[in-house]
N, C-alpha and C positions, 0 to 999 in steps of 0.2 A: 377335261375337255375344253373348258373356257380358255385355259392357258394355251393349249395347242391351236385353237381356232384364232385367237387374237394375236398370238405370236409376239413379235417384237414391238407391237403397239403398246404393250404394257410397260416396256422398259423406260420410256421417257417420263411418264407420270411417276413411276417408282423412284427414278433418279431425282426428280424435283422434290419429292417427299423426303428423300434421304438428305438433300441439301438443306431444306428449310426446317425440318424437325430434328433439332440437335439432341433432344432428350431420348429419342428411341432409335439411335444409330444402329445398335446391335440387332434389333428386330427388323429394321429395314434392310440391313446387310444380309441377314439370313434369308429374308424374302427375295432379295435380289439374286442371291446365289441359287436358291431353289427354282426361281423362274428360269434362269439360264440352263439349269440342269434339265428342266422339263421341256425345253424347246426342241423340236425335231428339225426344223429348218432354220438356217441362219444362226444356229447355236455357236458354231465355230467363229463366225464373223463377230457375234456379240461378245464372246469371250475375248477375242483378239482386240477389239476396240477398247474393252474395259481394261485389259492388262496394259495396253499401249498408253492409255490415258493415265493410269496409275503410275506406270514407270516414268512418264514424263513429269508428273508432279513430284515424285520422290527424288528424281535426279536434281531438282532445284534446291533441295534441302541440304544444308551444310553437314558434312560427315563428322561425327565426334571421333577424336583420336586419343582420348585419355579415358581411363576407367571412370573418373569423376564425371566427365561429360556424358558418358554412356548412361550412368546412373541417373543423372539429372534429366537427360533427354529433353532439353529445353525446346527444341524445335519439333519434337514428336517423331523423329525419323525411326527410332527403334520400335516404337509401338506400331507405326505404320507398316514396317517390314513384317512384324509378327502378324498383323491383320492381313497383309497381302499373302503371306504363306498360308494362313487359315482359309482365305478365299480361294486360293489356287488348288489346295489339296483335293477337294472332291473331284475336280476335273482331271487331275493327274491320276488319282486312284481309278477313275473310270476308264481312262485310256490304258492304264497298266493292266487292268483286269481283262479288257478286250484283247490286249496283246498276248496275255498268258493263255487265253482260250483260243487264240489263233483264228478269231472270226471278226476282225475289225471291219466296219462299214466305211464307205467313202466319207461319211460325215465324221467318223472317228479319226480317220487319217487327216482330215482337214483341221479338226480340233487339235490334234497332236502337232501339226505344223505351226499353228498359231501359238501354242504354248512354247515350242522350241525357239521361236523367234525372240521371246522375251527371256527365257531362262538360259539354256545352253544349247548350242547347235549339236552337241554330241551326247545328249542325255542318256542314250541307250548304251553308251560305252561303259566298260568297267573303269574303276578309278585309276588303275595303272595305265590303261590305254589313254585315258583322258589327260593324265598329268605328264606321263613320261614318253609317250609316243605320239605327241601332237603333230610331229612332222610327217607322219604317215597318213594323217587324216586328210580327207578331201574337204576343204572348207567351202562353204557356200559364199554368197555375196556379203556375209557379215563382216563387220569391221575387224580386221586382224588384231589391231591393238586392243580392242575391247575383249577379244577372245583370249589374248595373252593375259590381260589383267584379271579376267574371270578365272582362268586356270591358276594364276598366282594366289588369288584369294581362296580358291578351293584347296590348294596345297596348305595354306595357313589353317583352314578349318580342319583339315585332315590330321596334320602333324602336330599342331599346337593345341587346338581345341579338342583333338582326338575324336571328332565326329566320324563315325563309321570306321574307325581305325581297326576294330576287331575283324573286319572283313578285308583288310588290305594286306597283301603279302610283302611286308617290309622285312627283308632278311639281311641284306648286305648294306651296312651303314655308309660305306664309301660310295656305292652306287646311288643310294638315296640322296646323298649330299650332291653328287655330280648332277643328278637330274633336277634337284631343287635349286641349283645355283642360278639357272635361268629365271625361275620365278622370284628368287631373292633379288636378283639384279633388277627385275621389273618393278618390284615393290619399293626398292631403295631409290629408284630413279624418279619416283612420284613425289607428290606433296607430303606435308607432315602427316596427313590423315592415313597414309599408307606406311610410313616409316616404322611405326611400332610393330606392325604385322611383319614387315621384312626383317626387322631385327629379331623378333621372336622366332620366326621360321629359320633364320640363319643359326641361331643358338640351338634350337631343337635338332636341326640337321647335323650339327657338329657334336652333339651330346654323346652319341654312341661311337664316334670315330676315335680310335686309339691315338694317344699322344705320339708325336714324332713318326707318324705312319704315312702321311701323304707325300708321295714322291714329287720330285721337281717337275716331272712331265705334266702334271695336272695344271700347272700355271700357264702352259701353252694353250690350254683350252680357252675359248673366248669368254665363256661364262665365268671361269675362275679368274679372269682378268677384270672383267667389267664389274662384277659384284664387289670385290675388295676396293676398287677405285670409287665406286658409288658410296661405299661405306666410309672411305677416306674423306669424301666431300661432305658427308654428314658430320664427321668429326670436326672439320675445319670451317664449314659454312653454315651449319644449322644454328639458328639463334636460340633454340630451346635447350636448356641445360640438361634436363633429365634424358632427353634423346641422345645428347652427346655422351652422357655418362653410360647409358645402356650400350651405345655403339662402341665405346672404348672397351667395355667388358667383352663384347662379341669379337672385337678386333684382336684382342689378346688371346682369346680362345682359339681363333683361326690360326694365329701364329704358332700356338702350342701344338697344333695338329700337324704342322709341316715338319718334314725331316730336316737334317742339317743343311743339305744342299738346297732344298726348297726355301728354307729360311733366308739363306744368303741371296738367292735370286729375288725373293720377295722384297728384301730390304733394298736391293739395287733398284727395283721397280719403284719403291716408295721414295727413294732419294730424289727422283726426278721431279717431285712435287715442289721442291725448294721451299718447304714450309718449316719454320723453326720448330714448331711443336711436334710435327711428324718426325723430323730428323732427331730431336731429343728423345723421342720414344724409341727410335731405332737404336740409339746409343744405349739406352737402358736395357734393351733386350740383349744386345751384344755383351754388355757387362754381366748380365745374368748367365749367359753361356760361358763366359770366362770363369765365373764363380763356380759353375758346375764342373768345369775342367779342373779347378783347384781342388774340389772335393774328390775327384778321381785320383789326383796325385796323393792326397792325404790317405785315401783308401789303400793305394799301393804301398805307402809307407807303413800303414798298419799291417798289411799282408806280409810285408818284409819282416816286420817285427815278430809277427806270429810264427812265421816259418823258421826264423832263427832261434826263437825262444821256446816254442812248444815242442816238447820231445816227441809226442805222438805224430804230429805233422812232419817233424824232421826225420822221423824214421820210416815214414810212409813212402815206399819205393815208387808207387804209381804217380804220386804228385811230382816227384823229381824227374821221372821218365817223361811225363807230359811237358814239363818245363824245358827239359833238354831238347825235346822234339820241336817245340816252338822256337827255341833259340837256333837250332840248326836249319830248319826249313823256312823260317819266316824272318827272324830278326837279322840274320846275316845279310840277306838280300835287301831288307829294308834299310840297313845301315849303308850299304853300297849306293842305293838309290838316293838316300839323303845326302851323301857326300857328293855325288855327281850333280845333284840339283843345286847344292850350296855352291859348288865350284862354278857352275854356269851363271848363277845369279850374282856371285861375287865378281866374276869377270865382267858381266854387264854393268855392274855398279862402278867398277874401276874405269871402264870405257866411258861411262857417262861423266864421271868426275874429270877425266882427261879432256873430254869434249868441252865441258864448262870452262876449263882453264884456257882453251884455245878460242873460245867463243868471242872474246873481246877483240881478237885480232882478225880472224877469218870466219866471221859468223856464217855466211851463206855456204862457204866451202865446207866448214865443219858439219853443217846440217846435212849436206849432200853425201858426205863420206862417213858419217858416224856409224858405229857398229849397231847401236840400239835404235832402230827406226820403229820396230814393232815388238810387242811382247805377246807371246802366245800362251794363253791360259785355258786349258781344257778345250783345245782346238778353236778357241775364239780369239781373234787378233784384236788387240787393244792398241790402236795407233793414234797419231796426231795428238799426243799428250804433251803437256809442257814438261820441261826437264824436272821441275819440282815434283809434279805428280808421278813421273816415272821413278824418281828416287824413292818416293813414299811406297810405291808398289814393290820395288825391289827390297827395300828395308823390311816391309811387312812379311815378304816371303822368307827372308833370312830369319826373322824372329820365329816364324812358324816352324822352320826346320830346326831351330834350337830347341823349341818345345818338344818336337817329335823325338829329337835325339836324347833329350833328358829323360823322356819316358822309356826309351830303349835302355838307357843306362840303369834306370831303376830296376828294370826286369833282369838285366845282366847281374846286378848286385844280388838279387834274390837267388839266381841259379848258381852263383859261385859259392 
């Protein structure tokens, strides 16, 4: 009765007591929470003012971004966040109980609105709706950047820390990755305090995706472009060594998930950075792909040896019928296509060499009349290249055709 009659008049003395008496903080905090719970009028306003003041104070504290800093908690941010959650829980539980009973009062709705201002604007949504369908939500006047950052941190808590993961319908790894890329990009674009969370979320999202499974089309999505670019900036610009090392592991993991065509396009995207370290990393990955191709050739040699030496395989009619079918239906057409492509590129290279011989005499005339002004690769025209670069492109294509034809020859040797 005394609490209800005096109302908010008890708050100011209790706060003064809480500030001056450092030895009994827990008792004063419990009394403060109980007082707010007992208020009938102005309870929502009191809770809102308290949460706003606490949030303002917490936002001034530096955020720890390493495990050691979290354990040391030098500035007390971690213990303050725990205390804030403890303070807020009774009010959240009360509002939740009233919502479940479907009989909230206007005072309860007002309290709920005050809590939503501090925590999340969409607290009643399911986790999938909150994380993956944010574009469908109708935001209030809250800061959009703050909402994106909050959603990104929530994705980290869900997928990395596995908080409430047992209630989340995570079925398709590629879809989860696609939806999380926006949150990853948001975290990787922030200060060092967010980078560890972004790297951990990126690694967890890639963990269940199969190697060589992401098609080239995903790189056309904005999030799949911005997140790797932000990660590249971490590798090249971040002064903290352990963050660069962690970022390099995630970077390689992402490359491993791309298929062959997507890897090629991704390497072309990275080449525009003109960073020696990044370009060297591209070369190492291309070398790894070539080594895997060599292993394929060695496997074909082993297969040829087994088919010619093993009597059981040699006498198996089904094996030879299948090889003959492949030879008739696929290899013949492949050989014709390789021959036509080689003839085309050889003609272009010959024209280019002739043009370079005439260049010293009639430079402008030769450029206007040369045969090779553009090169079309997969419907994309590559023009305005120097003659040296054009020659490298043509030479690389001819080498590729030689490799393809050597593979066809190996298969022909097996079938004969």
